[in-house]
C-alpha positions in Angstrom: 166.0 151.6 -189.3 166.7 149.9 -185.9 164.1 150.5 -183.2 165.1 150.6 -179.6 162.2 149.6 -177.3 163.3 151.6 -174.2 165.9 154.1 -173.2 166.2 155.8 -169.8 166.4 159.6 -169.9 166.1 161.9 -166.9 162.6 163.3 -166.6 163.6 167.0 -166.8 165.8 166.3 -169.9 163.0 164.4 -171.6 160.6 167.2 -170.9 163.0 169.8 -172.4 163.5 167.5 -175.4 159.8 166.9 -175.8 159.1 170.7 -175.7 161.8 171.3 -178.3 160.5 168.5 -180.5 157.0 170.1 -180.3 158.4 173.5 -181.3 160.2 171.9 -184.2 157.1 169.9 -185.2 158.9 166.6 -185.0 158.5 163.5 -182.8 160.8 163.3 -179.7 162.3 160.2 -181.2 163.3 162.1 -184.3 165.0 164.8 -182.1 167.0 162.0 -180.3 168.1 160.7 -183.7 169.2 164.2 -184.8 171.0 164.8 -181.6 172.8 161.5 -181.7 173.9 162.1 -185.3 175.2 165.5 -184.4 177.0 164.2 -181.4 178.6 161.4 -183.3 179.7 163.7 -186.1 181.1 166.2 -183.6 182.9 163.4 -181.7 184.3 162.0 -185.0 185.7 165.4 -186.0 187.3 165.8 -182.5 188.9 162.4 -182.9 190.3 163.3 -186.3 191.8 166.5 -184.9 193.4 164.6 -182.1 194.8 162.1 -184.5 196.2 164.9 -186.7 197.6 166.7 -183.7 199.3 163.4 -182.6 200.7 162.8 -186.1 202.3 166.2 -186.3 203.3 166.7 -182.7 206.7 165.3 -183.2 207.6 167.6 -186.1 208.9 166.5 -189.4 210.8 163.3 -189.9 214.0 163.2 -191.9 212.4 162.5 -195.3 209.8 165.3 -194.7 212.5 167.7 -193.7 214.5 166.9 -196.9 211.4 167.4 -199.0 210.7 170.7 -197.3 214.2 171.9 -198.0 213.9 170.9 -201.6 210.6 172.7 -202.0 212.2 175.9 -200.4 215.1 175.7 -202.8 212.8 175.3 -205.7 210.7 178.3 -204.6 213.8 180.4 -204.2 214.8 179.5 -207.8 211.3 180.4 -209.1 211.5 183.7 -207.4 215.0 184.5 -208.6 214.0 183.7 -212.2 211.0 186.0 -212.1 
């Protein structure tokens, strides 16, 4: 575990964090660790969503369109044979 010797936090924010940490029966440093982990996880998910949105924003390329049509044709055959 890496220790940071000092970090500047607004006094009011620190007091709120210290109060919450006390209510949770953990040290303020542990609360900061939990908060950072949660923020990083949330940010990573947001980046993944943005990446997927960008990847699919342009629609299907030609090969994907051909594959989709082939799958639709196959599904129609399955339904007509049933």
